[in-house]
N, C-alpha and C positions, 0 to 999 in steps of 0.2 A: 497714692497713683506712684508707680514706678518710673523712676527716670534714668535713662540709659546712658546716657552723659558720661558716668563715671566707669560705666562697661566697657564702651567705644573708647574711652581712655585710655584704659589696661589693654585692652586687646590691639590697639592700632600700636601701641608700645611694644606689645609683644611682639608683635606680627615686622617690625623694625628691629629689633635685637634679633632674632632668628636669621632675618636676610642679613642683618649686618655678619650675624657668624658665617656665614654661606658666602658672604663676597660680593653680596649684591653692588649697583653701581650706589652712590652716593645720595645723588638726586633723589632716588628710586624711597627710597631709605629715609630719608628725609620727609617725602614728603609724608610718609605715614606719620611722624613723629609730629609735624604742623598740624595734620590732620586732626592726632588726640589732644593736641593742645586747643588748637580753636574750637576743638566738643564741647569741654570742659572748663574753657575760662571764657568765650564768647558766645557759642551759641545757645539760642533759647533750650530750655528743656524737652527732652525728646521722648514723648511717649508714644505709648500704643494706640492712643485714638489721633494723634497727629502725625502719626509717622508715615512718609509719603517718599517715593524716591524723586521724584520732581519737585518737591519742595526741600528733600537735602540738597540738589544741587543747588540752588541757590546758595548754601553754607558756603564760605570762603575757604578753600581750600578741599571743598569737596568735591571728585570728579566722578564719573558714571562707575568706574571700577569701585572704589567708596562707596558710594551710594545703594550701588546691589548689594554688598558684604554685608554693610548696616542693614538692609531690608532682611536680607535672607538670617543675619542675628535675630531679630525681633520676632521673627515668622517662626524659628527651629532649634532658636535657643544655641546654635552654635555658627562656624563661619571654617568653610570646606577648606580654604584658601590655608587658615592657621592651622587647623586640623594636619591637611597635607605638612606642614612644617615639620613641623612637631613630631609628626611621622619620620621625616628624613633626619632628624637632630636628636642620640640618645638623650635621653632624661636627666644621666649623669653630666653630660655638659651640657645643657640647660640650666642644671642646678650650679653651675659654675658662673652666672651673672649673679648670682647673692655675694660673690666677693668684691668686695673694695677694690680698687684699682684695675680690676680684670675688666673692661668694656667687650662688646660683641666684637669689636675689632681685632682685640688680642685674644681673644677667646676661638676666633677663627683661623687664627694661625696656631695656636695650641694644636686643632682639632684638625684641621686640614692638611698642613703643615708637619706636625708633629706627631701627628696620630694618637694624641694627649687626650683620655673620651673619660677623668673623671676629677676628680680633688686627689685622691690616693696617688695617683698619674703623675699631676701636676707637682705636687710637695716630693714624690718621687726625682724627677726630672730638674726642681730647681735646686735640689740638694747634691744632685749629683753635676750642677754646670752644666746640662745640657739647653737651659733654655736660653742659655747665651749667645747662640748661633742664632736666636732667630731674631729675624728686626721689631724691633720697639722693646726689646726686650736687656736694657740694661743692668748693672748690678742693683741700683737702687730700685728701680723697679722689683727685679722679684725680691729682694729684702720685704719689699712692703709688702707685693702680695703675702710672703710668708708670714709676715706682723701680722695680716689680717686675717689666715685661716689660724692662727693659734691663739688670736682673742677671740673667734670665732666656736673653737675647740674649749677656749674657757672660760664659757658661757654658759655650757650645759653643765659646768659644775654647779653642784648647789650650797647655798648659802645659809648661813642661822639668821632666824629672824632678827634677833638681838642685834646683829649688824648691820642689817637692811633696814631698822624701822627708824635712826636716825637720818639716815641720808633721803628716805623717803619723804620723811617729814619735810626736811630742808630741800629739797627739791621743787615737792607740791606748794609749798610756802612760798619761795623764789617764784613758784610761774601764778601762781594769784595773785601776785604785786604787779605782773606786766597789763599794760594798759592794753586793755582788748578780749582780755582774759575771763569769760565766764562761771567758767567752770573746770574743774582740774584736782583727779581722782587717781587715784594705784587703781588696779585692777588685778589678775592674775590670780594666783599663790596666795601672794602677801596679801591678797583684800578675802581669798576665802582662810586670813588667819591662820596658814602652813607655819608650822616651825621650822621648815627648810624651805627657801627658796632657790628658785634658779636665775633666772635673771627677773628685774621689775618693769612692769609695764604702765606705765601712765595715759592717760585719758584728757583732753583737753578740748573745750568749745571757744572758741572766739574767732578775730578776725582774720584775713588768710595771710595779713604780716607776721604772723606769730612763730613761725618757724623759724624767721630770722630775728625777730627778739628774742624769743625762747633758747637759741642758740650762743650769741651775745651772752645773755647772761647767765648761761650753765658753765659758758667757757672762763667767765670772768670768775664764777665760783670752783671748777673743777678745774684747776692750768692743768692738769696731769691724766689724760686723758685721751683715747683712740677713738678718733669719727670713724663707724662702719658707713654707713649711710646718711646720705641727708636727703630729702626730696619735700614735693609739697603739702604731704602726709604725712612726715613720717620722719624721723628725726633718732638718731640709734648711735651709743658711745657706750664704751666701757672705760670705767674709773681704775686706772692702773693698780690703784695701792692695794684694793682686795678681788681683781677681775669678775666687778658685776657689769654683765651688762642692762642698759638701761633704756627702754624704747618709748618713745613721747609721739604718742598718737594725735592726728587733729582733726578731729570728729565734725559735722556740720549738727546744728543742734538739734533736727528733726532726728537724728541718729545716736542719739547720744546714749539713751538708754538701752537701746539693742547693742551697742557696740560693748558698752559694759558689760550687759548679759555675757555677753559672746566674749571679751578677754577676758572675762571674771573667771570661766568656767566655774565647773571641772568638763573637761572633754566628754565624759559618759554623760556629765548632768545637759551639757550642749546636744548632744545627739537626742538625750529623751525628750528636751524641750523641741527639738527640729518634725521630730515624729510625731508630736501631740499636735504641732501645728497641722504638718498635713493630713491629721485622720480630721483636722477640723474645716479642713478646705483652702488653709493659708499657706504660704512660703516666710519663714523666721530666718533672717542671717543679720550678718552684721550692721547692715543698712536698713534695717526697721522689718515689720511685719505688714506682709503684703497681699494681697486676694484680689485673684484673676489681674495681676500686674497692676493694682491700684497699692496706696498706700493706705494705711490702716493705724496703724501707730509706731513708736519707738522714741519719741521724745525720752522716756522713763521707763526702769524695768518695770514696776507694777501697772504702768500703762499698758505694756504689753500683755504683763499676765492677764490684769483685766479685761481685755481683751479675747483670750484665749479662757477666759472662764476657770485660772487654775490661782492656786495662792501663790504670793511673792516668797519665797524662799529665802532667809537669809545665807549671807555669803559663806558663812562658814559651814554651812547644812548643804553646800553644793558639792556633793560627792561624786 
């Protein structure tokens, strides 16, 4: 059975980000952040079967406007309010939210005060010292932003498998020793046995506190790194020695197999899998296999394949 809590967590946080860029009031933005947090951490699972505006109003931090948006999304798969915000802010501006050190407030200043609408324009303005005139943009902040952008550029480089393999083994062995970790496995092109690897994706199943514990252990083991981002479900960093980006993703046990399929790829293989699922009347994504909004499978790759009536394919052959 599909649970919408995580959807609302992402959607309401995106609304908060975009409102922050446009300079909306602090309390209005915080209302969406708090609603997102409550729906993910405190609220009971929300499904099509129990979706009801009156019931939503009983949830802490959920008012009438938010309850209506939740019902709209469950019924149509969209939120008109969010769609309008996306139209108001160029995609290239929204993409800057991925740059560490740039929150919605700073991006808003870049967009509204300096007419900067892309990462390329941002880099040019930073190097020409044009950002120093903007409030909140001191030299240290600008240097950190440029460093993060450079780290992102470096991650697109390919690394020899022979260079990545010992690092992957070290990280996975380290993670498996952390209390509460049930599973830890590399995904992406590394799992597909590619000779060249862009970055390293690692999936973990375990308790909620794992993000904090994993970060502590990694910082002890790899002190010379640049942290790109940290959240409740993902920790990203770059090992400076060889510019290898590592994304550690924390997934629920019921979604582990579906997430492993999704993050192992390849892109072509994933598209074929999703198309096959649609033909069979299913929806397949990184959270699981669903039919009419109901969770069907997702704990293991083979379980998903079995429900779809197809053979499990060895990662090396997923081209």
